[in-house]
C-alpha positions, 0 to 999 in steps of 0.5 A: 526381482527381475534385475536379480534374475537377470544378473544371475543369468549373466555368467551363463551368457558370458560362458556361451559367448566365450565358448562360441569365440573358441578362445584358447584362454582359460575359462571363467572361474565359474565354468566347469569343463564337461567330463565326456568320459562319464558318457557310456563308451557306446555313446562316445563311439556313436558321436565320433562316428558322425564327425567328418574325417580330417577336420574333426575325427583326427583332431579328436585323437588329441583330446584324451588318451581314451579317444586316441586309442578308440579312433585309431583302433581297427574296429573303429576304422572298420565301423567308420567305413561301414557307417550309414552315410548320407546320400552323398557319393563321390568320384575321384575324377581325372581330366583331359588336362594331364595330372589334374584331379578332383573329388566330385559329388555324385547325386541324382541331378549332377556331378558337382565340384567338391574338393580339388586333389593334388597328389604328393607327386606331380606326375603319377599313374593312377591304378585305382581307388578303394574305400578312399585309399588311392593306389598309384605309381610315379609316371617316370619311375622305371622301378614302379614304386607303389604308393597307397595314399589316404587323401582324407587324413593325409597319410601316405604308405610306401609299399615294400618292393617285391623281389621281381622287376618287370617293365610290363606290369599290370596292377589291381587294387581291392578290399577283401571283406572277409579278411578286412584287408587291402591288397594289390596285385602285380602281374608281370608279362616279360619272359616269365609270367608272375602274379604277386599279391601285396597284403596291407595287414602283413605289409608283404608280397606273396608270389602266388603264380608263376605260370598261366595261359601262354597268351596271357604273357603278351598283352593286357591292361589293368587288373579288375577284381570281382568277388575274389577273382582277378580279371585282365585282358590278353591277346595273341602275340602277333596280332595284339589288336585282335582276338582279345580274351579275358583271363581270370584267376580265382584267388581261392583255388588259383585256377585260371580260365579264359574267354574269347570276348573279341574277334576283330575283323580285318576291316576294323582297327581297334583303338582302345579297350577298358574293363570295369568290375563291381557288384558281380559284373565284369564289363568290357568297354571298347572303341574302334575306328572304321570308315572314318567314324568312331564306334563304341561297344559294351559287353556285360558278363557275370563273374563266371564270364557268362555273356549277359548283354552286348551293345555296339553303337551305330554308324553315327559319330554322335552315338560315341560315348567315352567310358569314365567309370563304374559306381561301386554298386556295379549298377551304373557305368558313367560315360561322357558324350563327345560334344561341346557341352560334354554331357554325362550319360549313365548306362544301367547295367541291370536294365541295359539302358542309357539315360542322360544324366547331366552336363559337364563343363569339363572333359573328364578322362576317368571317374573312380568311386571315392569315400572318406575313410580312416584307413592307414590312421593306425598304420605306424609305417605310413607317413603323415603329410601335414602340408598336403592340401 
């Protein structure tokens, strides 16, 4: 009797072994292919949402027509982006060695390696990452062709060129939740001041402003987006390193406003400025050289540019931190302390306190929040990059 039971169970064991080996040969005669289409649509959807982006979800588009339509639908892509994730959070990091990038995992103890990153073009200028979509231009491209790249699913979008050209341009990149749309701002400051905005949903540019504050034509760095408002830095034309201002443009009513955030003294020579924005906060970061010592400062504003907090380091060079980036929540700013072990320090933008986070064997130049996403999977104009790593 025992032998009969054992013999009857043998086909199941063979079937399991055949499945685990993943062979492409036809299954044994007694094996029946599971009919996944018999599962309710809601269950199929929840199962697919739990899979990894590239190796699993994208592969599943080849399983059947219903999965192909589901995975490439706008609703599924949006749900995948907002699905409950594990506690893993990632940063797109660039290093002091030019054109060297990687995706690193941020957790409560360290900033650890996760995945190397090689851009489709070797020499690029990175303008931001939003929901896993990376915005960049080629470094040597004088016409500044703009690209949107989804590293996770190997999709590249070449944006149509705007009607206007300027060699002095700042870029901003963000996600507009109300319209479920990704947008790029292009602000030119040559003889004519212009603000252009690209919409991914319409795949077109819109000229939204041709005039602004006079000093906004002189100098600024990157563009920051916070809750429907664009922010960038400007200064006087003659003394560009002094009297820095934050210019803001409300995208709803197209109203400008400015705030004087820095009045440099004659004894100080400002070296670098940076600005970050997230979670209803605009944070100005700066460093200056004074009497042979580097200093750094932090100014925190709300979205209406009301002053919330100001910090300026002391005279000791050991207190100098280089800003790296800001978490997507807007609650923490990452810095790297100068030194041999290059420790990562976190500034809590809510409690206005510093805390040492972890050590780093590499000198990081910039860290931008990053998530895996399916954005561009449904875009017919984007280009697949099968040979990308």
